[in-house]
N, C-alpha and C positions, 0 to 999 in steps of 0.2 A: 230076366234080369241078368243072368250070366252072359247071354248073347250080347246085351247092350254094353256090358263092361268090356267084353272082348273087342267089340267093334270100336269102342272109344279108345281103348289102348292101342289098337292097330292104327287108328287114324292119327293119334298123337305121335306114334313112332314113325309113321310115314312122313308127317309134316316135319318132324325133327330131322329125319334122314335127308329130306329135300333141302332143308336149310343148311345142313352141314355140307351137302354136295355142292350147293350154290357157293358157299364160302370157299370151298376147296377149288372150284373152277375159277373164281374171281381172285384167288390168292395173289397172283402177280400184279393185280391192279389195286389191291386194298391200300397199300401205302400211298399211291398216287391219289386215290379217292379221298383218303383222310386228309392229305395235304390240301387238295383242291377245296374240300369242304371248309377247312379252317381258313383258307385264304378268302373264300367267297363270303363267309359269315363276317370275318373281320373287316373286309373292305366294302361290304354292301352299302353303307351310307355314302362312301365315296362314289360308287357307281351311280346311285340315285342323284347325287349332286352333279356329276358329270352329265348324266342324261338330261337334267333340266337345262344345263348350259348348252347342250347340243340340240335344242328344240324338241326335246321329248323323244328323240330317236334312240331306241334301245340298241339297235344294231351298231350304230356309231360308238356308243358308250362301251359296248362289249369289245369292239375292235380296239378302242383306245386302251382299255384295261388289259387286254391280252398283249398288246404291244409293250405296255409298261412291264408286265411280268417277264417278257422275253428280254427286255433291256436290263432288268435287274439281274438276270442270269448272265447275259453276254458281256455287259460293261465291265464287271470286275475281272473276268478272264481276259478281256481285251486290254485292260489297264495293266494286268500282270505281264502279259506277253510283250506289250509295248515297253514296260520297264526293263524286262530282261533284254530286249533288243537294244535299248538305249545304252545299256551297261555291259554289252557282250564283250567289248574290248577290255574294259576294266576287270571283268571277271577273270579273263585269262591272265592278266597281269597280277591280280591278287593271288591266283592259284600258284603262280611261279614264285611269289615272294613269301608264301605262307611259311616255308621252312626257315626263313630268316626273321620271322616276326618275334618281337619280345614284348612282354606285357609291362607297362610302366608301373611305378609305385602308386599306391592310392593317394588321392588328394588329402590334404590335411583335415578337411572338414568331416571326412568319413569317421575318423576317430572320435569326433565330438558328437556324433549322432547318439541319441539316448538308446538305452536297452541293448541294441545289437551292434552299435558302432565299432566297439573295440574288437569284437569277434570277427566282424566282416572285414575290417582293415587287416587283422592278423592273417585271415585266410587269403586275402588278396595278396599280401606280401609273400606268403608261402608260394603261391602260384607264380608271382612275378619273378621270384628268385630261381625258378627252374629254367633249364635250357629248352630251346624249341624242340629238340629231340625228345626230351623227357615229357614235355607237354603233349607231343604227338602220341607217345606211347600211352599216356594217361587217358587221353580222350578218344583213342582209337576204338575201344569197345562201344562207346556211345555212338560214334559215327557209324559203325557197322550196323548197329541196331536200327539207327534212323534210316539208313539206306535200305535195309531189308523191309522196314515198315513202308517206306515210300514205294518200293517195287511192288509190294503186295497190294497197296492201295491203288496203284495205277491200273490194275486189272479191273477195278470197279468203276472207272471213269465212264466207260461206254454205257454201263447199266445206269449210272447216275444221270447221264444225258437222256436216256430213254425214259426214265422215271419222271424227269422234269418235263419232257415234252408231253407225256401222258397227263401230268398234273395240269399243264396249261390247257390242253384240250378239254379235260373234264371241267376245269374251272370256267372255261368259256361257255360250255353247255349249261352249267349251273347259273352263270350270270344271266344267260338268255332266258332261263326258265326258273328264276329264283323264287318267285311268288308261289308257283305250283309246288315246288319242292318244300318250301316252308309250310304251306298248307297241309301237305301230306304228312310231314313230321308232326305237326300239331294234332292232326287227326289221329295219328298213331299213338301219341302220348295220351290223348283223351280216351282212346279205346282201351288203353292199358290201365289207367288210373284216374279217369275222369278229369275234372278241372285241375287237380293237383298234377297229373301227368302232363297236361298242356303247359302249366307253369314251369315244370322242370325243363321242358324243351326251350322255353324262353330264357330260363336261367343259364342253360348251357351256352346259348348264343351270347349272353352278356359276359359270361366267363371268358369265352374266346376273345371277345373284343377287349376285355380288360387286360388279358395277357398280351394281346397284340399291341395295345397301347403301351403297356408297361415294359415289356421285354423287347419287342422289335424296335419301337421308336427310341427307347433308351440306347439300344445297341447302335442304331444309326447315328444318333447324336454323338455318342462316345467315340465311335470309329471315325466319324468325319472330323471331330475336333482333334483326335489323336493324329490322324493323317495330316491335318493342317500343321500341327506342331512338327511333324517329321519333315514336311516340305520347307517350312521356315528355317528349321535348324540345318537343312542341307543334308539330310540322311538319304542315301541312295535307296532305290527300290521303294520309294514312298507309296506308290500306287499298289504294289504287291502287298506291302505290310498293312496298308489300310484294309484291303480285302481280308487279310488274315485276322486283323483286329475285329472286323465285323463278325466273322464266324466265331471267334472266341467270346465276344460279348453276347451273342445269341446263346451260346453254350454256357453262359453265366460264369465264365472264367475271367472276364475283364480284359481291358487293353494293356494292363501293366506287363503282361508276359511279352509284349512286343516293345513297349515304350522303354522299359527298364534296360534291356540289352542295347537299345539305341543310345540311351544315356551313357552306358558303359563304353560303347564304341566311340562316342564323341570324346570322352575323357581319355580313352586309349590313344586316339589320334592327336591329342594335345589341345583340342578345342574346348577348353574348360568353360569359356563364357557361354557358348551355346549349349554345352552339356548341363550347366547349372540352370539355364533358362528352360531347357526341355525337362529337367528333373522337377522343377516347380510346376510346370504345365502338366506333367504326367501325374503328379499328386492330385491336382485339381480334376483332371479328366478321369482318373481311376477311382475317385471317391464320389463323383457327382451322381452316380446311380443310387446312392444311399438316400437321396432326397427326391430325385427325379422319378425313379421307378414307382415308389409308393404313390406319389401324386397322380401319375398317369393311370395306374391301376384303379385307383379310386374313381377316376373319371369314367372308366369303362364299366366297372362292376362294383356294386356296393356289397363287397364280401370282405371277411377278415383278411388282412394283409398276410398274416402268418399262414393262412390256409393256401392262398395263391402262391406264396413263395415255396412252401413245402411241395405243392403240386408241380411247380416248375422244376425244382431240383430233383424230386423223386421221379417224375416222368422222364427227365433227361437221363438219369442213371439206369432206369429200367427199360425204356422204349427208344432211347436215342433222341435225335433232334425233334422228331415229331411228338415225343413225350412232353416237350415244353408246353404244348397246347393241350394234349390229351390229359395229362396229369391234373392240371387245375380244373378242367371240366368235370372229371370223375369225382374229385374231392368236393367240388362245389355242389354237385348234384346230391352226393351222399350226405353232405352236411345239411343241406336244405331239407331233404327228406326226413332225416333224423330230428332236426329242429321242429319241423311241422308235426311230426308224430308225438314228440315229447310235449309240446305245447298245445296239443289238440284237447279241447274241452269235451269231457264226456257228457253224454245226454243225461238229463235229470233222472230218468228212470234207472240208468245204470248206477247213479250215485246214491239212490235210495237204499235204505237199510233192508236187506233181504228178510229180516224178521218182522218187517211191517211196523217198526217203531217210529218211522218218520224222522223229522228233524230233531225231536226231543230224545231219541233213543241214544243210549250210551254206546260209544264205539267199542 
């Protein structure tokens, strides 16, 4: 008996050590593997639809999906570089005139805004009354901090590109062998917890699709509409700002952080008509996620909206951008397991009175 316990303990420790060593070796690829899995699970219906349109050829469908992923990464950068190139002469002129810039007084309607209108107008007048030199001194610490952050982040651009290419390669492999990978995961879940474990695997896929529908599609719609407003209003660098809005919307910060400064810039330059139009458009675009996101999430997964939203925000704060998907999956699986355990009906033998009193026994 003692020998069996020792052998079992050593076997468990050996298996645990091998698993830990495997994760340690694969650590550089874990982020790319998680992203690739999320992308493949969320877009699997699109792959099947594309495969049917291409005569049932999986290779062509995988190639098309891989090309789309590459374009999603390349196009925003290309648009940003093109925007900078188009305005390179203006940037130099703006840099030379920055020392002579003055901030105009706030429009009259700012004072009439409810709740915060008077405070905002008062603060605006304080800033507008200062000289350009005083403004430069006041904003210099913020600019220095921003440039330091930008310099630090530039060092991670190369690693970001490598991680993205790894994600594309892994996603292409999963697209080509998705059925086998899904079958293996379902078998793993059934091995762990029987039918309930297999259902948990399916629930995780539904949660991923729900988040993809609710978060990513909403971010795309908001950033595209916001970018359209910038183009129509004549704001420079509209392509670059649209790419920034997309990242902010995915991070659940919204497009207002880009649209509001654009509105201020239009008023600053004296274009009050387009400034007002963009302000109204910004309010619409900035608040449309309140009704669009819940509708799309419900289409992808029949889970409590508060649970999905908490998973998105909590995952983003704890795990970064990938946590937008991982957080809701973890909470959805945990919620389902707890709900199933609480609502599980006990067998009749377990509910019987241990004293043998039967149904007539006094509790």
